[in-house]
C-alpha positions as CSV (number, residue, x, y, z in Angstrom):
1,M,-19.2,-16.8,-17.9
2,L,-20.9,-18.4,-15.1
3,G,-18.3,-17.0,-12.6
4,L,-18.8,-13.6,-13.8
5,V,-23.1,-14.3,-12.7
6,F,-21.4,-14.8,-9.3
7,V,-19.9,-12.1,-9.2
8,I,-22.5,-10.1,-10.3
9,L,-25.0,-11.7,-7.9
10,F,-22.5,-11.1,-5.0
11,V,-22.4,-7.5,-6.0
12,L,-26.0,-6.8,-6.0
13,L,-26.4,-8.5,-2.9
14,M,-24.2,-6.3,-1.3
15,M,-25.7,-3.3,-3.0
16,I,-29.4,-4.1,-1.4
17,G,-27.9,-4.0,2.3
18,V,-27.3,-8.0,2.2
19,P,-24.6,-8.8,5.3
20,I,-21.6,-10.2,3.8
21,A,-21.7,-13.8,5.2
22,F,-25.0,-14.1,3.8
23,S,-23.8,-13.3,0.8
24,I,-21.4,-16.0,0.6
25,A,-23.6,-18.4,1.7
26,I,-26.2,-17.6,-0.9
27,I,-23.7,-17.9,-3.6
28,A,-22.2,-21.1,-2.5
29,L,-25.5,-22.4,-1.9
30,I,-26.5,-21.2,-5.6
31,G,-23.3,-22.2,-6.8
32,I,-23.2,-26.0,-5.8
33,S,-26.3,-26.7,-6.5
34,A,-25.8,-25.8,-9.7
35,V,-23.0,-28.3,-10.3
36,P,-24.1,-31.6,-11.5
37,Y,-22.9,-34.5,-8.8
38,I,-22.5,-32.6,-6.0
39,P,-25.4,-32.5,-3.6
40,E,-27.1,-29.4,-2.0
41,V,-26.2,-30.7,1.6
42,T,-22.5,-30.4,0.6
43,V,-23.4,-26.5,1.8
44,V,-24.0,-27.7,5.6
45,L,-21.5,-30.3,5.6
46,K,-18.7,-27.6,4.8
47,M,-19.9,-24.7,7.0
48,F,-20.1,-27.4,9.4
49,N,-16.9,-28.6,8.7
50,G,-15.3,-25.0,8.5
51,L,-16.3,-24.2,12.1
52,N,-15.0,-27.8,13.3
53,S,-11.3,-26.4,14.4
54,F,-10.4,-26.0,18.6
55,V,-8.3,-23.3,17.4
56,L,-11.7,-21.0,16.6
57,L,-13.0,-21.6,19.6
58,A,-10.6,-18.4,20.9
59,V,-12.5,-16.3,18.7
60,P,-15.3,-16.0,21.3
61,L,-13.4,-16.2,24.2
62,F,-11.4,-13.1,23.6
63,I,-14.2,-11.7,22.5
64,L,-15.4,-12.4,25.7
65,A,-12.2,-11.3,27.5
66,A,-13.0,-7.7,25.5
67,N,-16.9,-7.3,26.8
68,L,-15.9,-8.2,30.2
69,M,-12.7,-5.8,30.5
70,N,-15.3,-2.9,29.2
71,H,-18.3,-3.9,31.7
72,A,-16.2,-4.2,34.5
73,K,-14.4,-1.0,33.6
74,I,-10.8,-2.3,33.5
75,S,-10.4,-0.4,30.4
76,Q,-11.3,3.0,32.5
77,K,-8.2,2.0,34.8
78,L,-5.9,1.8,31.9
79,I,-6.8,4.8,30.5
80,E,-5.9,6.2,33.5
81,L,-3.1,5.1,34.0
82,S,-1.6,5.8,30.4
83,I,-3.0,9.0,30.8
84,A,-0.1,9.4,34.4
85,T,2.3,7.8,32.0
86,V,2.3,10.5,28.9
87,G,0.1,12.6,29.8
88,H,2.4,15.3,30.5
89,I,3.5,15.6,26.9
90,R,2.0,17.8,24.4
91,G,-1.4,16.2,23.0
92,G,-1.4,13.8,26.1
93,L,-4.7,12.5,25.9
94,A,-4.2,11.6,22.6
95,H,-0.6,10.2,23.3
96,A,-2.5,8.2,26.2
97,N,-5.5,7.3,23.6
98,V,-2.8,5.4,21.5
99,L,-1.1,4.0,24.2
100,V,-3.8,2.4,25.8
101,S,-4.6,0.8,22.5
102,M,-1.6,-0.9,22.5
103,I,-2.3,-2.7,26.0
104,F,-5.7,-3.5,24.9
105,A,-4.4,-5.0,22.4
106,G,-2.3,-7.7,24.0
107,I,-5.4,-8.8,25.9
108,S,-9.0,-8.7,23.6
109,G,-7.7,-9.1,19.8
110,A,-10.3,-7.6,18.5
111,A,-10.2,-3.5,16.9
112,Q,-14.1,-3.0,17.3
113,A,-13.7,-3.2,21.6
114,D,-11.1,-1.0,21.6
115,T,-12.5,1.2,19.7
116,A,-16.3,1.0,21.3
117,G,-14.6,0.6,25.1
118,V,-12.1,3.4,24.9
119,G,-14.0,5.6,22.4
120,K,-16.7,5.3,24.6
121,V,-14.5,7.3,27.5
122,L,-11.7,9.5,25.5
123,I,-13.4,10.6,22.4
124,P,-15.8,12.7,25.0
125,N,-13.0,13.7,27.2
126,M,-10.8,14.8,24.1
127,I,-13.7,17.0,22.9
128,D,-14.4,18.6,26.3
129,T,-10.3,19.3,27.1
130,G,-9.9,21.7,24.1
131,Y,-9.4,18.5,20.7
132,D,-10.7,19.3,18.1
133,E,-14.0,16.2,17.1
134,E,-11.9,15.4,13.8
135,I,-8.2,14.6,15.9
136,A,-10.9,13.0,18.7
137,V,-12.6,10.5,16.6
138,G,-9.5,10.4,14.2
139,V,-7.0,8.8,16.8
140,T,-9.3,7.0,18.6
141,A,-10.6,4.8,14.8
142,A,-7.1,4.3,13.7
143,S,-5.0,3.6,17.1
144,S,-7.6,0.8,17.5
145,T,-6.2,-0.9,14.1
146,I,-3.1,-1.6,16.7
147,G,-5.7,-4.2,18.3
148,V,-5.4,-7.0,15.8
149,I,-1.3,-6.1,14.5
150,I,-0.5,-6.8,18.9
151,P,-0.8,-10.1,19.8
152,P,-3.7,-11.8,20.4
153,S,-4.8,-11.1,17.0
154,I,-8.3,-12.7,16.7
155,P,-7.4,-12.5,12.8
156,M,-4.1,-14.1,13.0
157,I,-5.6,-17.0,15.1
158,I,-8.2,-17.5,11.7
159,Y,-5.0,-16.7,9.7
160,A,-2.9,-20.0,11.2
161,G,-6.2,-22.1,11.1
162,L,-6.1,-21.7,7.5
163,T,-2.9,-22.2,6.8
164,N,-1.7,-24.4,9.4
165,S,0.6,-21.7,10.6
166,S,2.2,-21.9,14.2
167,V,-0.2,-19.5,15.9
168,A,3.0,-18.4,18.6
169,S,5.1,-17.6,15.1
170,L,2.2,-15.2,14.3
171,F,1.9,-13.6,17.5
172,I,5.6,-13.2,18.2
173,A,6.0,-11.7,14.0
174,G,2.9,-9.4,15.5
175,I,4.7,-7.8,18.3
176,I,7.8,-5.1,16.7
177,P,5.1,-3.9,13.5
178,G,2.4,-3.6,16.2
179,I,4.4,-1.7,18.5
180,L,5.7,0.5,15.3
181,V,2.8,1.4,14.4
182,G,1.6,2.6,18.0
183,L,5.2,4.2,18.1
184,G,4.6,6.5,14.8
185,M,1.2,7.2,15.2
186,M,2.5,9.0,18.9
187,L,4.7,10.9,16.1
188,V,2.1,12.2,14.1
189,I,0.4,13.3,17.0
190,Y,3.5,15.3,18.6
191,F,3.7,17.6,15.8
192,L,0.3,18.1,15.1
193,A,-0.2,18.9,19.3
194,F,2.3,21.7,18.6
195,K,0.6,22.4,15.8
196,K,-2.4,23.1,17.0
197,D,-1.4,23.8,20.7
198,F,-3.4,20.8,22.2
199,P,-3.5,20.6,26.4
200,K,-1.1,18.3,28.1
201,Y,-1.8,16.8,32.0
202,D,0.9,17.6,34.7
203,R,3.5,15.4,35.2
204,K,2.8,13.1,37.6
205,N,5.1,12.6,40.4
206,I,6.6,9.0,42.1
207,S,3.9,8.9,44.7
208,E,0.9,9.9,42.6
209,F,1.5,7.3,40.0
210,L,2.6,4.1,42.0
211,P,-0.9,4.0,43.6
212,L,-2.3,3.9,40.2
213,F,0.1,1.6,38.5
214,K,-0.3,-0.8,41.5
215,E,-4.4,-0.2,40.5
216,S,-3.8,-1.0,37.0
217,F,-1.6,-4.0,37.4
218,P,-4.1,-7.0,37.5
219,A,-4.9,-6.0,34.3
220,L,-1.4,-5.2,32.7
221,L,-0.8,-9.3,34.0
222,T,-3.2,-10.1,31.6
223,P,-1.0,-9.9,27.9
224,I,1.9,-10.5,29.7
225,I,0.5,-13.8,30.9
226,I,-1.6,-14.6,27.4
227,I,1.3,-14.3,25.0
228,G,3.7,-15.4,27.0
229,G,2.0,-18.1,27.5
230,V,1.4,-18.9,23.7
231,I,4.7,-18.2,22.8
232,T,6.3,-20.3,25.3
233,G,4.1,-23.1,24.1
234,W,2.8,-23.2,28.1
235,Y,-0.8,-23.0,26.7
236,T,-2.6,-23.1,22.9
237,A,-3.9,-19.6,21.9
238,T,-7.5,-21.2,22.4
239,E,-6.4,-22.4,26.1
240,A,-4.8,-18.5,26.7
241,A,-8.5,-17.2,25.2
242,A,-10.2,-19.5,27.8
243,F,-7.5,-18.0,30.4
244,A,-8.2,-14.0,29.8
245,S,-12.0,-15.1,29.9
246,L,-11.7,-16.6,33.7
247,Y,-8.6,-14.1,34.7
248,T,-11.0,-11.0,33.1
249,L,-13.8,-12.0,34.9
250,I,-11.7,-13.2,38.4
251,I,-10.3,-9.5,38.9
252,G,-13.6,-7.7,37.6
253,M,-15.3,-9.5,40.5
254,F,-12.9,-9.8,42.7
255,F,-10.3,-7.5,42.5
256,Y,-11.9,-4.5,40.7
257,K,-15.3,-5.1,42.1
258,T,-17.1,-3.2,39.2
259,L,-18.6,-6.3,37.8
260,K,-21.6,-8.7,38.9
261,L,-23.2,-11.8,38.5
262,S,-26.2,-9.6,37.0
263,D,-23.9,-8.1,33.9
264,L,-23.2,-11.7,32.6
265,P,-26.5,-12.5,31.0
266,K,-26.0,-9.0,28.9
267,I,-22.1,-9.9,28.3
268,M,-22.6,-13.4,26.8
269,V,-25.2,-11.8,24.3
270,E,-23.1,-8.7,23.5
271,T,-20.3,-12.1,22.9
272,L,-22.6,-14.3,21.1
273,S,-23.7,-11.4,18.9
274,L,-19.9,-10.2,17.5
275,S,-18.6,-13.6,17.4
276,S,-21.2,-15.5,15.6
277,L,-20.8,-13.0,12.5
278,S,-17.8,-13.9,11.6
279,L,-17.9,-17.4,12.4
280,F,-21.1,-17.7,10.2
281,A,-19.1,-15.9,7.7
282,L,-16.4,-18.4,8.4
283,S,-18.5,-21.0,7.8
284,A,-19.8,-19.4,4.9
285,A,-16.4,-19.1,3.2
286,S,-15.3,-22.8,3.7
287,A,-18.6,-23.9,1.3
288,L,-17.9,-21.5,-1.1
289,G,-14.1,-22.3,-0.8
290,E,-15.5,-25.7,-2.2
291,L,-17.3,-24.2,-5.2
292,L,-13.9,-22.1,-6.0
293,G,-12.0,-25.8,-5.5
294,Y,-14.4,-27.4,-8.2
295,Y,-14.0,-24.3,-10.6
296,Q,-10.2,-24.4,-10.1
297,I,-10.2,-21.0,-9.6
298,S,-6.8,-21.1,-7.3
299,T,-5.0,-23.0,-10.1
300,I,-6.3,-19.8,-12.9
301,I,-5.1,-17.0,-10.2
302,E,-1.5,-18.8,-10.0
303,G,-1.2,-19.3,-14.0
304,L,-2.0,-15.2,-14.0
305,F,0.3,-14.4,-11.7
306,V,3.1,-17.1,-13.2
307,T,2.3,-15.4,-16.7
308,Y,2.3,-11.5,-15.9
309,I,4.2,-11.1,-12.3
310,N,8.1,-12.6,-12.1
311,Q,9.0,-10.9,-9.3
312,P,9.0,-12.0,-5.2
313,W,8.6,-8.1,-5.2
314,L,6.0,-7.3,-7.3
315,F,3.6,-9.9,-6.2
316,K,4.4,-8.7,-2.6
317,V,2.3,-4.9,-4.3
318,V,0.0,-6.8,-6.2
319,V,-1.3,-8.8,-2.5
320,I,-1.4,-5.1,-0.8
321,L,-3.2,-3.4,-3.3
322,F,-5.5,-6.2,-3.4
323,F,-6.3,-6.5,0.0
324,L,-6.3,-2.9,0.7
325,F,-8.9,-2.9,-1.9
326,V,-10.9,-5.3,-0.9
327,G,-10.4,-4.2,2.7
328,T,-12.5,-1.2,2.1
329,F,-15.8,-3.5,1.9
330,M,-15.0,-6.5,3.6
331,D,-14.3,-8.1,6.4
332,A,-10.5,-9.2,7.7
333,I,-12.0,-12.4,8.8
334,P,-14.2,-13.4,5.5
335,A,-11.7,-11.8,3.1
336,M,-9.0,-14.0,4.4
337,I,-11.2,-16.9,4.4
338,L,-12.0,-16.6,0.8
339,F,-8.5,-15.5,-0.7
340,V,-5.8,-16.6,1.8
341,P,-6.1,-20.5,0.1
342,V,-5.6,-18.7,-3.0
343,I,-2.6,-16.6,-2.6
344,L,-0.8,-18.9,-0.3
345,P,0.3,-21.5,-2.5
346,I,1.4,-18.5,-5.3
347,A,3.5,-17.1,-2.2
348,N,5.1,-20.6,-1.3
349,N,6.8,-20.5,-5.4
350,Y,8.2,-16.5,-4.7
351,G,9.5,-17.3,-1.3
352,V,7.5,-15.8,0.8
353,S,6.7,-17.8,4.2
354,P,3.3,-18.3,5.0
355,V,4.1,-16.5,8.6
356,L,5.7,-12.8,6.6
357,L,2.1,-13.3,4.0
358,G,0.4,-13.8,7.2
359,I,1.1,-10.3,8.8
360,I,1.1,-8.4,5.7
361,T,-2.6,-9.5,4.9
362,V,-3.3,-8.7,8.5
363,I,-1.8,-5.5,8.5
364,T,-3.2,-4.5,5.1
365,L,-6.6,-5.8,6.5
366,A,-6.5,-3.5,9.3
367,I,-6.2,-0.3,7.3
368,G,-9.7,-1.6,5.7
369,L,-11.3,-1.0,9.4
370,V,-10.8,2.9,9.1
371,T,-11.5,3.4,4.7
372,P,-15.1,3.7,3.7
373,P,-17.5,2.1,3.4
374,Y,-17.0,-0.7,5.4
375,G,-14.6,0.8,7.7
376,L,-16.4,-0.7,11.1
377,C,-13.9,1.1,13.0
378,L,-14.3,4.7,11.8
379,L,-18.1,4.0,11.8
380,I,-17.8,3.3,15.8
381,A,-15.8,6.1,16.4
382,S,-17.6,8.5,14.2
383,N,-20.8,8.0,16.0
384,I,-19.7,8.2,19.2
385,G,-17.8,11.9,18.7
386,G,-21.2,12.5,16.2
387,L,-19.0,13.4,13.1
388,S,-19.5,12.5,9.7
389,I,-18.1,9.9,8.0
390,E,-16.1,12.4,5.3
391,R,-14.8,14.1,8.1
392,S,-13.5,11.2,10.3
393,F,-11.7,10.2,7.2
394,R,-9.7,12.9,6.5
395,A,-9.0,12.8,10.8
396,V,-7.7,9.2,10.3
397,I,-5.0,9.4,6.7
398,P,-2.3,11.1,8.6
399,F,-2.3,8.0,11.0
400,I,-2.7,5.1,7.9
401,S,0.3,7.1,5.9
402,V,1.9,5.1,9.6
403,V,0.4,2.3,8.9
404,L,1.4,1.8,5.3
405,I,4.9,2.5,6.3
406,V,5.0,-0.1,8.2
407,L,3.4,-2.3,6.3
408,L,5.6,-1.6,3.6
409,L,9.0,-2.2,5.7
410,V,7.4,-5.6,7.0
411,A,7.0,-6.6,3.3
412,F,10.3,-5.6,1.8
413,F,12.7,-5.3,4.6
414,P,11.3,-8.2,7.0
415,D,15.1,-8.9,8.6
416,I,14.5,-6.0,10.3
417,I,11.0,-6.0,11.5
418,F,11.7,-10.0,12.4
419,F,14.8,-8.9,14.2
420,I,14.3,-10.1,17.6
421,P,11.5,-12.7,16.9
422,K,14.2,-14.4,14.6
423,I,16.0,-15.3,17.9
424,Y,13.6,-17.2,19.2
425,N,12.7,-18.7,16.3
426,P,15.3,-19.4,13.5
427,N,12.6,-20.3,11.4
428,L,10.0,-17.4,11.4
429,L,10.5,-16.3,7.9
């Protein structure tokens, strides 16, 4: 009965506009206060302990790297190179939108930074060159979800901290699904381009392409250094994030010379503002986890699964449907913090490895970034393009279909997706 009261209170808080992180914290405080023999200070202690992790330092550092890239206009260099690479294909600017998102994903790990940085440049350009507003917004919003699938990925880092999984294994496992999502979206654009007669650029010859590649090369090195270092074990994800921030700062100030010392205070404020939202939600969810543990929610849910779900494939379907629903109104990080600790023991019982569950969870919650009412990437892109949420959502549906297909491949044919990663780590699945 008390659990139902907490659920109703949680829904009411969200309906009146209370941020979800504060809603979680309020529920945790009220719930623990109502439990005898557990002092209220437990809330503060659990919130503090929830952030007392070296891995979590990677979150603000990767966000800092993304903000430095955007302010230094390095993303503009990547856009120009992407246009030179695929711009000659029909619908070239839309293809370049996806390609630059794949490159940007290997640096920032944050989809929102991709949407804002790339969208501010490409959405107006696409509209000006003959694309309709729906395609410009839809491609930008949808392709930015690749930012949390291709490593480094902030949600993967959070998941690794929650489950004690290997960050390197998650990063390796995310490479092929992320590339497949990007290529699938480009295939959708290819067919739409001929149907709607999207424009294309003239093919760049080698003498025109090489200077663009040379200018973009320092930026292109960033994902190689980050992912390669983590996978080979040279440094941890947190150290990689710190290096990415420092490296981006150096090339922005001294190679491209588009970043000034006077820009740093604004960049730091933006970074702290964005990362504090995620980290506060994480700390609040840690406190709520104490309350859920007191009421043995994990045991109750596990009992329901054992009673009604007796097949691993059915368990995967339920997990996908559940996170698709949760992702419509909740960010990936609090969603994982609240529900992954509950689902993980059940997944182990069905023989689903933590790495496979992590990739399924991250990809499913990535779809939530472009589905209303939450759909943060969709909101950002629609604001840039001056388009209503309804029209924007209709535009992303074909691209969501691509992500769903890759998600089902990951869930039910993992050996296909993880063939190459398993060569590096045979115990990946």
